[in-house]
N, C-alpha and C positions, 0 to 999 in steps of 0.2 A: 914160714909160720913161726911165731914165737913159742917158746917152751914155757909152759905153766908150772908153777910149784904146786905139788899136790900134798895136802895135809889130811890126815885121818884123825877124826876126833876120838878121844878115848872110848866113848860109847860105841862108835862104829868099829873100832879095833876089837873090842870084846865080842861084838856081833860077828865079825869075820872069823874069829877064833872058834866060835860055836857052830859054824856052818859045817855041813857034811863035806868030806874031803874033796870030792869032785867039783862041787859048787865053790868051795873055798878057793881052789886054784883058778877057776874061771873068773871069780870076783877079783882076785889079786891081779890077774892079767889085765882085766878091764880097767882097774884103778891105775895101773902103771901106764896104760895107753892114754888116760886122760891128760897126762903131761903134754903129749903131742897134739891130741885132738879131743878137747873136752866136750865136743858136740858131735858124737858119732851119728850116723844117719838114722839109726833106730832109737835114738834118745828122744825124750819129750820134755818140753819146757812146762813146768807146773805154774798154774795161776797163783799169784801172790798179791797182797795189797800193794798199792802204789808206792808206799813209803819204804819198801824193801829195796836196798841198793844193789843187791846181788841177784843173779839169775838162778833160780832153783830148777834143777833138772833131775829127771829120773831115767835110769838106764835099766832095761829089763834083761834078766838072764833066767830063762824058764819062768818059774813062779816067784822068783826073787827080784827085788827092786833095789838098786843102788840109788840113794837119794843124795845129791850133792849140790853145792852152791858154787857158781863161777863169778869171780870178781874180775872184771876187765881192767879196772884201774890198777889193781895190785898184781894182776896176772897170776891169780891163785885159784885152785880148785880145793874146796873143803868137802871131804866125804863126811856126810852127816849120819847116815844110817844105812843098814842093809836089812831089809824087812821082807817077809814072805807075804805075798798077796794072793788070795785073801788070807787072812782077815784084815791086813793093814789097810787103813783108809786115808793116810796122809793127814790125820787130824792133829798131829803134834809138830807140824812143820815150824810154827812160830817158836815153840820151845826149843827145837833143835837149832834154829837160827840164832837164838839168844845165847846159846852155848859157845858160838864162835866169835861173838862180838866182844 
């Protein structure tokens, strides 16, 4: 299996720094693991419009969601956000995707 390059957006980095200590460590570990396996068995692909060239995925850690995009052509994983659910409803996915383009 090829190794992916993992990028963390500035927004997501700020969100990681604001997490409680135990969750922060679990999130960092999960993000590191995306380089080897960007689609863990308990991740879920999110529905996006047809014109989106990347696969948008969410990974759950307790009440927290890591939202990231996988580009097969570039072999990259872009971590877009770390949000608490509820209340997060994935309404800003297009805005987050525009930040990586």
